[in-house]
PyMOL Python script that loads the backbone (N, CA, C, O; Angstrom):
from pymol import cmd

cmd.read_pdbstr("""\
ATOM      1  N   MET A   1      14.746  -9.402  12.223  1.00  0.00           N
ATOM      2  CA  MET A   1      13.377 -10.063  11.760  1.00  0.00           C
ATOM      3  C   MET A   1      13.001  -8.687  10.901  1.00  0.00           C
ATOM      4  O   MET A   1      13.499  -7.583  11.123  1.00  0.00           O
ATOM      5  N   PRO A   2      12.016  -8.988   9.874  1.00  0.00           N
ATOM      6  CA  PRO A   2      11.391  -8.402   8.622  1.00  0.00           C
ATOM      7  C   PRO A   2      10.417  -7.594   9.714  1.00  0.00           C
ATOM      8  O   PRO A   2      10.162  -7.867  10.887  1.00  0.00           O
ATOM      9  N   LYS A   3      10.079  -6.754   9.067  1.00  0.00           N
ATOM     10  CA  LYS A   3       9.697  -5.830   9.310  1.00  0.00           C
ATOM     11  C   LYS A   3       8.244  -5.214   8.526  1.00  0.00           C
ATOM     12  O   LYS A   3       8.584  -4.928   7.378  1.00  0.00           O
ATOM     13  N   PHE A   4       6.919  -4.940   8.704  1.00  0.00           N
ATOM     14  CA  PHE A   4       5.880  -4.848   8.132  1.00  0.00           C
ATOM     15  C   PHE A   4       5.058  -4.037   8.627  1.00  0.00           C
ATOM     16  O   PHE A   4       4.723  -3.928   9.806  1.00  0.00           O
ATOM     17  N   LEU A   5       4.580  -3.213   7.358  1.00  0.00           N
ATOM     18  CA  LEU A   5       2.938  -1.794   7.567  1.00  0.00           C
ATOM     19  C   LEU A   5       1.972  -2.278   7.798  1.00  0.00           C
ATOM     20  O   LEU A   5       1.868  -3.273   7.082  1.00  0.00           O
ATOM     21  N   PHE A   6       0.760  -2.103   8.704  1.00  0.00           N
ATOM     22  CA  PHE A   6       0.087  -2.913   8.555  1.00  0.00           C
ATOM     23  C   PHE A   6      -1.124  -1.187   8.286  1.00  0.00           C
ATOM     24  O   PHE A   6      -1.418  -0.322   9.111  1.00  0.00           O
ATOM     25  N   HIS A   7      -1.571  -1.341   6.614  1.00  0.00           N
ATOM     26  CA  HIS A   7      -2.236  -0.115   6.418  1.00  0.00           C
ATOM     27  C   HIS A   7      -3.991  -0.216   6.523  1.00  0.00           C
ATOM     28  O   HIS A   7      -4.335  -1.283   6.013  1.00  0.00           O
ATOM     29  N   ILE A   8      -4.746   0.285   6.844  1.00  0.00           N
ATOM     30  CA  ILE A   8      -5.957  -0.194   7.477  1.00  0.00           C
ATOM     31  C   ILE A   8      -6.928   0.380   6.262  1.00  0.00           C
ATOM     32  O   ILE A   8      -7.128   1.594   6.234  1.00  0.00           O
ATOM     33  N   LYS A   9      -7.499  -0.419   5.320  1.00  0.00           N
ATOM     34  CA  LYS A   9      -8.418   0.081   4.117  1.00  0.00           C
ATOM     35  C   LYS A   9     -10.054   0.042   4.832  1.00  0.00           C
ATOM     36  O   LYS A   9     -10.659  -0.912   5.320  1.00  0.00           O
ATOM     37  N   GLN A  10     -10.390   1.217   4.698  1.00  0.00           N
ATOM     38  CA  GLN A  10     -11.847   1.540   5.003  1.00  0.00           C
ATOM     39  C   GLN A  10     -12.395   2.049   3.510  1.00  0.00           C
ATOM     40  O   GLN A  10     -11.674   2.512   2.626  1.00  0.00           O
ATOM     41  N   VAL A  11     -13.483   1.902   3.454  1.00  0.00           N
ATOM     42  CA  VAL A  11     -14.819   2.199   2.584  1.00  0.00           C
ATOM     43  C   VAL A  11     -14.213   4.095   2.216  1.00  0.00           C
ATOM     44  O   VAL A  11     -14.321   4.361   1.018  1.00  0.00           O
ATOM     45  N   VAL A  12     -13.682   5.208   3.038  1.00  0.00           N
ATOM     46  CA  VAL A  12     -13.803   6.246   3.555  1.00  0.00           C
ATOM     47  C   VAL A  12     -12.276   6.427   3.102  1.00  0.00           C
ATOM     48  O   VAL A  12     -12.003   7.619   3.252  1.00  0.00           O
ATOM     49  N   GLY A  13     -11.094   5.672   2.573  1.00  0.00           N
ATOM     50  CA  GLY A  13     -10.348   5.616   2.900  1.00  0.00           C
ATOM     51  C   GLY A  13      -8.784   5.202   3.216  1.00  0.00           C
ATOM     52  O   GLY A  13      -9.256   4.298   3.905  1.00  0.00           O
ATOM     53  N   THR A  14      -7.608   5.053   3.329  1.00  0.00           N
ATOM     54  CA  THR A  14      -6.733   4.225   3.858  1.00  0.00           C
ATOM     55  C   THR A  14      -5.811   5.306   4.759  1.00  0.00           C
ATOM     56  O   THR A  14      -5.394   6.392   4.357  1.00  0.00           O
ATOM     57  N   THR A  15      -5.585   4.643   6.233  1.00  0.00           N
ATOM     58  CA  THR A  15      -4.745   5.179   7.428  1.00  0.00           C
ATOM     59  C   THR A  15      -3.566   3.953   6.664  1.00  0.00           C
ATOM     60  O   THR A  15      -3.608   2.808   6.212  1.00  0.00           O
ATOM     61  N   PHE A  16      -2.625   4.984   6.865  1.00  0.00           N
ATOM     62  CA  PHE A  16      -0.944   4.436   6.610  1.00  0.00           C
ATOM     63  C   PHE A  16      -0.350   4.142   7.897  1.00  0.00           C
ATOM     64  O   PHE A  16      -0.340   4.942   8.833  1.00  0.00           O
ATOM     65  N   ASP A  17       0.039   3.229   7.919  1.00  0.00           N
ATOM     66  CA  ASP A  17       1.311   2.660   9.132  1.00  0.00           C
ATOM     67  C   ASP A  17       2.373   3.269   8.929  1.00  0.00           C
ATOM     68  O   ASP A  17       3.262   2.597   8.405  1.00  0.00           O
ATOM     69  N   PRO A  18       2.618   4.419   9.184  1.00  0.00           N
ATOM     70  CA  PRO A  18       4.343   4.948   9.217  1.00  0.00           C
ATOM     71  C   PRO A  18       5.279   4.134   9.832  1.00  0.00           C
ATOM     72  O   PRO A  18       6.431   4.224   9.408  1.00  0.00           O
ATOM     73  N   ASP A  19       5.013   3.228  10.888  1.00  0.00           N
ATOM     74  CA  ASP A  19       6.058   2.576  11.686  1.00  0.00           C
ATOM     75  C   ASP A  19       6.095   1.166  11.319  1.00  0.00           C
ATOM     76  O   ASP A  19       7.130   0.571  11.019  1.00  0.00           O
ATOM     77  N   GLY A  20       5.156   0.753  11.345  1.00  0.00           N
ATOM     78  CA  GLY A  20       5.347  -0.900  10.956  1.00  0.00           C
ATOM     79  C   GLY A  20       5.535  -1.746  12.399  1.00  0.00           C
ATOM     80  O   GLY A  20       5.488  -1.047  13.411  1.00  0.00           O
ATOM     81  N   MET A  21       5.758  -3.300  12.594  1.00  0.00           N
ATOM     82  CA  MET A  21       6.262  -3.616  13.564  1.00  0.00           C
ATOM     83  C   MET A  21       6.679  -4.786  12.972  1.00  0.00           C
ATOM     84  O   MET A  21       6.209  -5.230  11.924  1.00  0.00           O
ATOM     85  N   GLU A  22       7.915  -5.501  13.895  1.00  0.00           N
ATOM     86  CA  GLU A  22       8.673  -6.257  13.564  1.00  0.00           C
ATOM     87  C   GLU A  22       8.145  -7.752  13.900  1.00  0.00           C
ATOM     88  O   GLU A  22       7.847  -8.104  15.042  1.00  0.00           O
ATOM     89  N   PHE A  23       8.071  -8.553  12.802  1.00  0.00           N
ATOM     90  CA  PHE A  23       8.058 -10.286  13.221  1.00  0.00           C
ATOM     91  C   PHE A  23       8.614 -11.417  12.233  1.00  0.00           C
ATOM     92  O   PHE A  23       8.806 -11.171  11.042  1.00  0.00           O
ATOM     93  N   ALA A  24       8.822 -12.477  12.713  1.00  0.00           N
ATOM     94  CA  ALA A  24       9.243 -13.420  12.303  1.00  0.00           C
ATOM     95  C   ALA A  24       9.197 -13.427  11.116  1.00  0.00           C
ATOM     96  O   ALA A  24      10.194 -13.077  10.484  1.00  0.00           O
ATOM     97  N   ASN A  25       8.031 -13.825  10.466  1.00  0.00           N
ATOM     98  CA  ASN A  25       7.701 -13.754   8.837  1.00  0.00           C
ATOM     99  C   ASN A  25       6.172 -13.701   8.888  1.00  0.00           C
ATOM    100  O   ASN A  25       5.377 -13.930   9.800  1.00  0.00           O
ATOM    101  N   ILE A  26       6.008 -13.302   7.537  1.00  0.00           N
ATOM    102  CA  ILE A  26       4.618 -13.143   7.313  1.00  0.00           C
ATOM    103  C   ILE A  26       3.698 -14.171   7.876  1.00  0.00           C
ATOM    104  O   ILE A  26       2.591 -13.780   7.505  1.00  0.00           O
ATOM    105  N   GLY A  27       3.567 -15.035   8.417  1.00  0.00           N
ATOM    106  CA  GLY A  27       2.607 -16.219   9.026  1.00  0.00           C
ATOM    107  C   GLY A  27       2.190 -14.882  10.218  1.00  0.00           C
ATOM    108  O   GLY A  27       1.171 -14.262  10.520  1.00  0.00           O
ATOM    109  N   VAL A  28       3.466 -14.895  10.593  1.00  0.00           N
ATOM    110  CA  VAL A  28       3.205 -14.278  12.522  1.00  0.00           C
ATOM    111  C   VAL A  28       2.972 -12.983  12.402  1.00  0.00           C
ATOM    112  O   VAL A  28       3.052 -12.366  13.464  1.00  0.00           O
ATOM    113  N   ALA A  29       2.592 -12.085  11.034  1.00  0.00           N
ATOM    114  CA  ALA A  29       2.682 -11.034  10.808  1.00  0.00           C
ATOM    115  C   ALA A  29       0.824 -10.946  10.672  1.00  0.00           C
ATOM    116  O   ALA A  29      -0.001 -10.135  11.094  1.00  0.00           O
ATOM    117  N   THR A  30       0.725 -12.193   9.881  1.00  0.00           N
ATOM    118  CA  THR A  30      -0.895 -11.933   9.078  1.00  0.00           C
ATOM    119  C   THR A  30      -1.401 -13.149  10.811  1.00  0.00           C
ATOM    120  O   THR A  30      -2.575 -12.988  11.146  1.00  0.00           O
ATOM    121  N   ALA A  31      -0.805 -13.901  11.468  1.00  0.00           N
ATOM    122  CA  ALA A  31      -1.961 -13.994  12.614  1.00  0.00           C
ATOM    123  C   ALA A  31      -2.433 -12.397  13.666  1.00  0.00           C
ATOM    124  O   ALA A  31      -3.491 -12.217  14.270  1.00  0.00           O
ATOM    125  N   GLU A  32      -1.573 -11.721  13.600  1.00  0.00           N
ATOM    126  CA  GLU A  32      -1.235 -10.832  14.465  1.00  0.00           C
ATOM    127  C   GLU A  32      -2.303  -9.327  13.756  1.00  0.00           C
ATOM    128  O   GLU A  32      -2.773  -8.360  14.355  1.00  0.00           O
ATOM    129  N   ALA A  33      -2.365  -9.682  12.401  1.00  0.00           N
ATOM    130  CA  ALA A  33      -3.372  -8.751  11.840  1.00  0.00           C
ATOM    131  C   ALA A  33      -5.026  -9.230  12.354  1.00  0.00           C
ATOM    132  O   ALA A  33      -5.926  -8.557  12.854  1.00  0.00           O
ATOM    133  N   GLU A  34      -4.967 -10.396  12.056  1.00  0.00           N
ATOM    134  CA  GLU A  34      -6.408 -11.281  12.391  1.00  0.00           C
ATOM    135  C   GLU A  34      -6.929 -11.099  13.752  1.00  0.00           C
ATOM    136  O   GLU A  34      -8.124 -10.856  13.923  1.00  0.00           O
ATOM    137  N   LEU A  35      -5.948 -11.223  14.916  1.00  0.00           N
ATOM    138  CA  LEU A  35      -6.122 -10.970  16.173  1.00  0.00           C
ATOM    139  C   LEU A  35      -6.720  -9.498  16.172  1.00  0.00           C
ATOM    140  O   LEU A  35      -7.846  -9.290  16.625  1.00  0.00           O
ATOM    141  N   ALA A  36      -5.863  -8.399  15.605  1.00  0.00           N
ATOM    142  CA  ALA A  36      -5.958  -6.717  15.427  1.00  0.00           C
ATOM    143  C   ALA A  36      -7.596  -6.508  14.977  1.00  0.00           C
ATOM    144  O   ALA A  36      -8.455  -6.041  15.726  1.00  0.00           O
ATOM    145  N   MET A  37      -7.807  -6.943  13.641  1.00  0.00           N
ATOM    146  CA  MET A  37      -8.860  -7.253  13.010  1.00  0.00           C
ATOM    147  C   MET A  37     -10.272  -7.649  13.974  1.00  0.00           C
ATOM    148  O   MET A  37     -11.419  -7.283  13.718  1.00  0.00           O
ATOM    149  N   VAL A  38      -9.869  -8.432  15.056  1.00  0.00           N
ATOM    150  CA  VAL A  38     -10.817  -9.071  16.219  1.00  0.00           C
ATOM    151  C   VAL A  38     -11.634  -7.667  16.652  1.00  0.00           C
ATOM    152  O   VAL A  38     -12.851  -7.484  16.653  1.00  0.00           O
ATOM    153  N   GLN A  39     -10.347  -6.555  17.092  1.00  0.00           N
ATOM    154  CA  GLN A  39     -10.264  -5.983  18.398  1.00  0.00           C
ATOM    155  C   GLN A  39     -10.520  -4.251  17.754  1.00  0.00           C
ATOM    156  O   GLN A  39     -10.613  -3.132  18.258  1.00  0.00           O
ATOM    157  N   ILE A  40     -10.555  -4.799  16.461  1.00  0.00           N
ATOM    158  CA  ILE A  40     -11.072  -3.407  15.652  1.00  0.00           C
ATOM    159  C   ILE A  40     -12.984  -3.843  15.609  1.00  0.00           C
ATOM    160  O   ILE A  40     -13.876  -3.007  15.760  1.00  0.00           O
ATOM    161  N   ALA A  41     -13.128  -4.851  15.446  1.00  0.00           N
ATOM    162  CA  ALA A  41     -14.573  -5.100  15.294  1.00  0.00           C
ATOM    163  C   ALA A  41     -14.767  -5.502  16.694  1.00  0.00           C
ATOM    164  O   ALA A  41     -15.246  -6.622  16.517  1.00  0.00           O
ATOM    165  N   VAL A  42     -14.721  -5.352  17.872  1.00  0.00           N
ATOM    166  CA  VAL A  42     -15.101  -5.144  19.030  1.00  0.00           C
ATOM    167  C   VAL A  42     -15.219  -3.567  19.160  1.00  0.00           C
ATOM    168  O   VAL A  42     -16.318  -3.050  19.362  1.00  0.00           O
ATOM    169  N   GLU A  43     -14.271  -2.952  19.063  1.00  0.00           N
ATOM    170  CA  GLU A  43     -14.374  -1.771  19.294  1.00  0.00           C
ATOM    171  C   GLU A  43     -15.305  -0.602  18.696  1.00  0.00           C
ATOM    172  O   GLU A  43     -15.660   0.544  18.974  1.00  0.00           O
ATOM    173  N   SER A  44     -15.505  -1.690  17.597  1.00  0.00           N
ATOM    174  CA  SER A  44     -16.617  -1.050  16.301  1.00  0.00           C
ATOM    175  C   SER A  44     -18.224  -1.712  16.990  1.00  0.00           C
ATOM    176  O   SER A  44     -19.140  -0.931  17.248  1.00  0.00           O
ATOM    177  N   ILE A  45     -18.321  -2.790  17.152  1.00  0.00           N
ATOM    178  CA  ILE A  45     -19.605  -2.230  18.347  1.00  0.00           C
ATOM    179  C   ILE A  45     -19.901  -1.588  19.150  1.00  0.00           C
ATOM    180  O   ILE A  45     -20.902  -0.878  19.238  1.00  0.00           O
ATOM    181  N   ARG A  46     -18.581  -1.834  20.277  1.00  0.00           N
ATOM    182  CA  ARG A  46     -18.662  -0.740  21.135  1.00  0.00           C
ATOM    183  C   ARG A  46     -18.928   0.622  20.830  1.00  0.00           C
ATOM    184  O   ARG A  46     -19.819   1.129  21.511  1.00  0.00           O
ATOM    185  N   THR A  47     -18.383   1.341  19.981  1.00  0.00           N
ATOM    186  CA  THR A  47     -18.999   2.573  19.543  1.00  0.00           C
ATOM    187  C   THR A  47     -20.267   3.132  18.680  1.00  0.00           C
ATOM    188  O   THR A  47     -20.803   4.224  18.493  1.00  0.00           O
ATOM    189  N   SER A  48     -20.510   1.360  18.124  1.00  0.00           N
ATOM    190  CA  SER A  48     -21.638   1.840  17.316  1.00  0.00           C
ATOM    191  C   SER A  48     -20.924   2.376  15.865  1.00  0.00           C
ATOM    192  O   SER A  48     -21.507   3.176  15.133  1.00  0.00           O
ATOM    193  N   SER A  49     -19.642   1.848  15.569  1.00  0.00           N
ATOM    194  CA  SER A  49     -19.262   2.386  14.208  1.00  0.00           C
ATOM    195  C   SER A  49     -19.461   1.586  13.203  1.00  0.00           C
ATOM    196  O   SER A  49     -19.941   0.488  13.486  1.00  0.00           O
ATOM    197  N   PRO A  50     -19.224   1.819  12.069  1.00  0.00           N
ATOM    198  CA  PRO A  50     -19.561   1.250  10.760  1.00  0.00           C
ATOM    199  C   PRO A  50     -17.896   0.173  10.378  1.00  0.00           C
ATOM    200  O   PRO A  50     -16.690   0.415  10.337  1.00  0.00           O
ATOM    201  N   PHE A  51     -18.659  -0.871  10.198  1.00  0.00           N
ATOM    202  CA  PHE A  51     -17.034  -1.423  10.392  1.00  0.00           C
ATOM    203  C   PHE A  51     -17.127  -2.231   8.691  1.00  0.00           C
ATOM    204  O   PHE A  51     -16.069  -2.642   8.213  1.00  0.00           O
ATOM    205  N   ASP A  52     -18.136  -2.358   8.075  1.00  0.00           N
ATOM    206  CA  ASP A  52     -18.325  -3.816   6.755  1.00  0.00           C
ATOM    207  C   ASP A  52     -16.991  -2.816   5.709  1.00  0.00           C
ATOM    208  O   ASP A  52     -16.945  -1.596   5.870  1.00  0.00           O
ATOM    209  N   GLY A  53     -16.458  -3.192   5.163  1.00  0.00           N
ATOM    210  CA  GLY A  53     -15.255  -3.223   4.200  1.00  0.00           C
ATOM    211  C   GLY A  53     -14.469  -2.507   4.443  1.00  0.00           C
ATOM    212  O   GLY A  53     -14.199  -1.496   3.795  1.00  0.00           O
ATOM    213  N   ILE A  54     -13.593  -3.138   6.081  1.00  0.00           N
ATOM    214  CA  ILE A  54     -12.585  -2.853   6.665  1.00  0.00           C
ATOM    215  C   ILE A  54     -11.485  -4.049   6.257  1.00  0.00           C
ATOM    216  O   ILE A  54     -11.722  -5.215   6.573  1.00  0.00           O
ATOM    217  N   SER A  55     -10.162  -3.651   5.471  1.00  0.00           N
ATOM    218  CA  SER A  55      -9.381  -4.732   5.366  1.00  0.00           C
ATOM    219  C   SER A  55      -7.840  -4.375   6.144  1.00  0.00           C
ATOM    220  O   SER A  55      -7.481  -3.203   6.261  1.00  0.00           O
ATOM    221  N   LEU A  56      -7.231  -5.202   6.510  1.00  0.00           N
ATOM    222  CA  LEU A  56      -5.459  -4.683   6.882  1.00  0.00           C
ATOM    223  C   LEU A  56      -4.998  -5.083   5.915  1.00  0.00           C
ATOM    224  O   LEU A  56      -5.097  -6.259   5.566  1.00  0.00           O
ATOM    225  N   ILE A  57      -4.502  -4.348   5.386  1.00  0.00           N
ATOM    226  CA  ILE A  57      -3.167  -4.418   4.174  1.00  0.00           C
ATOM    227  C   ILE A  57      -1.880  -4.389   4.744  1.00  0.00           C
ATOM    228  O   ILE A  57      -1.440  -3.451   5.409  1.00  0.00           O
ATOM    229  N   ILE A  58      -1.195  -5.583   4.434  1.00  0.00           N
ATOM    230  CA  ILE A  58       0.660  -5.879   5.229  1.00  0.00           C
ATOM    231  C   ILE A  58       1.053  -5.969   3.783  1.00  0.00           C
ATOM    232  O   ILE A  58       0.662  -6.530   2.759  1.00  0.00           O
ATOM    233  N   CYS A  59       2.437  -4.795   4.347  1.00  0.00           N
ATOM    234  CA  CYS A  59       3.370  -4.512   3.309  1.00  0.00           C
ATOM    235  C   CYS A  59       4.229  -4.315   3.533  1.00  0.00           C
ATOM    236  O   CYS A  59       4.371  -3.772   4.629  1.00  0.00           O
ATOM    237  N   ASP A  60       5.283  -4.543   2.830  1.00  0.00           N
ATOM    238  CA  ASP A  60       6.893  -5.132   3.643  1.00  0.00           C
ATOM    239  C   ASP A  60       7.369  -3.514   3.580  1.00  0.00           C
ATOM    240  O   ASP A  60       6.401  -2.796   3.331  1.00  0.00           O
ATOM    241  N   THR A  61       8.416  -2.899   3.719  1.00  0.00           N
ATOM    242  CA  THR A  61       8.668  -1.800   4.160  1.00  0.00           C
ATOM    243  C   THR A  61       8.884  -1.154   2.957  1.00  0.00           C
ATOM    244  O   THR A  61       8.878   0.074   2.871  1.00  0.00           O
ATOM    245  N   ASP A  62       9.108  -2.034   1.849  1.00  0.00           N
ATOM    246  CA  ASP A  62       9.365  -0.991   0.435  1.00  0.00           C
ATOM    247  C   ASP A  62       7.773  -0.504   0.297  1.00  0.00           C
ATOM    248  O   ASP A  62       7.553   0.441  -0.461  1.00  0.00           O
ATOM    249  N   GLY A  63       6.913  -0.979   0.843  1.00  0.00           N
ATOM    250  CA  GLY A  63       5.584  -0.495   0.517  1.00  0.00           C
ATOM    251  C   GLY A  63       4.877  -1.679  -0.246  1.00  0.00           C
ATOM    252  O   GLY A  63       3.648  -1.618  -0.253  1.00  0.00           O
ATOM    253  N   ASN A  64       5.553  -2.910  -0.987  1.00  0.00           N
ATOM    254  CA  ASN A  64       4.404  -4.017  -1.436  1.00  0.00           C
ATOM    255  C   ASN A  64       3.791  -4.927  -0.902  1.00  0.00           C
ATOM    256  O   ASN A  64       4.462  -5.867  -0.478  1.00  0.00           O
ATOM    257  N   PRO A  65       2.558  -4.953  -0.768  1.00  0.00           N
ATOM    258  CA  PRO A  65       1.612  -5.745  -0.315  1.00  0.00           C
ATOM    259  C   PRO A  65       2.157  -6.878  -0.576  1.00  0.00           C
ATOM    260  O   PRO A  65       2.548  -7.152  -1.711  1.00  0.00           O
ATOM    261  N   VAL A  66       2.307  -8.105   0.947  1.00  0.00           N
ATOM    262  CA  VAL A  66       1.850  -8.825   0.665  1.00  0.00           C
ATOM    263  C   VAL A  66       1.080 -10.119   1.146  1.00  0.00           C
ATOM    264  O   VAL A  66       1.319 -11.295   0.873  1.00  0.00           O
ATOM    265  N   ALA A  67       0.040  -9.546   1.980  1.00  0.00           N
ATOM    266  CA  ALA A  67      -1.063 -10.181   2.674  1.00  0.00           C
ATOM    267  C   ALA A  67      -2.138  -8.983   2.848  1.00  0.00           C
ATOM    268  O   ALA A  67      -2.020  -7.785   3.106  1.00  0.00           O
ATOM    269  N   GLU A  68      -2.995  -9.649   2.649  1.00  0.00           N
ATOM    270  CA  GLU A  68      -4.392  -8.933   2.953  1.00  0.00           C
ATOM    271  C   GLU A  68      -5.406  -9.768   4.267  1.00  0.00           C
ATOM    272  O   GLU A  68      -5.954 -10.863   4.392  1.00  0.00           O
ATOM    273  N   VAL A  69      -5.259  -8.583   5.040  1.00  0.00           N
ATOM    274  CA  VAL A  69      -7.041  -9.454   5.855  1.00  0.00           C
ATOM    275  C   VAL A  69      -7.973  -8.613   6.100  1.00  0.00           C
ATOM    276  O   VAL A  69      -8.057  -7.469   6.546  1.00  0.00           O
ATOM    277  N   VAL A  70      -8.775  -9.553   5.652  1.00  0.00           N
ATOM    278  CA  VAL A  70     -10.460  -8.526   5.293  1.00  0.00           C
ATOM    279  C   VAL A  70     -11.552  -9.107   6.202  1.00  0.00           C
ATOM    280  O   VAL A  70     -12.186 -10.162   6.194  1.00  0.00           O
ATOM    281  N   ALA A  71     -11.530  -7.771   7.170  1.00  0.00           N
ATOM    282  CA  ALA A  71     -12.731  -8.147   8.054  1.00  0.00           C
ATOM    283  C   ALA A  71     -13.506  -9.244   7.992  1.00  0.00           C
ATOM    284  O   ALA A  71     -13.551  -9.930   9.013  1.00  0.00           O
ATOM    285  N   ASP A  72     -14.235  -9.642   6.894  1.00  0.00           N
ATOM    286  CA  ASP A  72     -15.746 -10.251   7.040  1.00  0.00           C
ATOM    287  C   ASP A  72     -15.038 -12.026   7.099  1.00  0.00           C
ATOM    288  O   ASP A  72     -15.562 -12.831   7.869  1.00  0.00           O
ATOM    289  N   ASP A  73     -14.081 -12.368   6.387  1.00  0.00           N
ATOM    290  CA  ASP A  73     -13.239 -13.264   6.597  1.00  0.00           C
ATOM    291  C   ASP A  73     -12.761 -14.078   8.191  1.00  0.00           C
ATOM    292  O   ASP A  73     -12.906 -15.225   8.616  1.00  0.00           O
ATOM    293  N   VAL A  74     -12.140 -12.817   8.754  1.00  0.00           N
ATOM    294  CA  VAL A  74     -11.470 -13.124  10.051  1.00  0.00           C
ATOM    295  C   VAL A  74     -13.010 -13.279  10.428  1.00  0.00           C
ATOM    296  O   VAL A  74     -13.507 -14.396  10.283  1.00  0.00           O
ATOM    297  N   LEU A  75     -13.562 -12.548  10.760  1.00  0.00           N
ATOM    298  CA  LEU A  75     -15.192 -12.518  11.560  1.00  0.00           C
ATOM    299  C   LEU A  75     -15.731 -14.335  11.569  1.00  0.00           C
ATOM    300  O   LEU A  75     -15.922 -15.084  12.527  1.00  0.00           O
ATOM    301  N   ARG A  76     -15.863 -14.598   9.980  1.00  0.00           N
ATOM    302  CA  ARG A  76     -16.121 -16.019   9.430  1.00  0.00           C
ATOM    303  C   ARG A  76     -15.211 -17.194  10.211  1.00  0.00           C
ATOM    304  O   ARG A  76     -15.667 -18.337  10.228  1.00  0.00           O
ATOM    305  N   LYS A  77     -13.776 -16.878  10.932  1.00  0.00           N
ATOM    306  CA  LYS A  77     -12.816 -17.479  10.859  1.00  0.00           C
ATOM    307  C   LYS A  77     -13.178 -18.106  12.449  1.00  0.00           C
ATOM    308  O   LYS A  77     -13.440 -19.271  12.748  1.00  0.00           O
ATOM    309  N   PHE A  78     -13.072 -16.618  13.544  1.00  0.00           N
ATOM    310  CA  PHE A  78     -13.376 -16.902  14.403  1.00  0.00           C
ATOM    311  C   PHE A  78     -15.028 -17.026  15.227  1.00  0.00           C
ATOM    312  O   PHE A  78     -15.267 -17.346  16.392  1.00  0.00           O
ATOM    313  N   LEU A  79     -16.004 -16.632  14.095  1.00  0.00           N
ATOM    314  CA  LEU A  79     -16.735 -16.539  14.874  1.00  0.00           C
ATOM    315  C   LEU A  79     -18.028 -17.882  14.298  1.00  0.00           C
ATOM    316  O   LEU A  79     -19.231 -17.849  14.559  1.00  0.00           O
ATOM    317  N   LEU A  80     -17.412 -18.792  13.608  1.00  0.00           N
ATOM    318  CA  LEU A  80     -18.171 -20.409  12.397  1.00  0.00           C
ATOM    319  C   LEU A  80     -17.330 -20.988  13.356  1.00  0.00           C
ATOM    320  O   LEU A  80     -17.159 -22.207  13.373  1.00  0.00           O
TER     321      LEU A  80
END
""", "prot")
cmd.dss("prot")
cmd.show_as("cartoon", "prot")
cmd.util.cbc("prot")
cmd.orient("prot")
């Protein structure tokens, strides 16, 4: 199975995922990133932390971006 890295992009900078996770394909990896984004949103609300401008950049093991999951898009999808 291919491995994907999930880098967290915020207004203040990017946190790089050094390990990544294996998924069957990019579709499954993207769905997992969307669920992770919901968890990040819940934690941000719980701790009163800023949530604006967050996205997960999904990269292959060579560091090439293959998808981006944007917080606002995910919240619209799950809340509307």
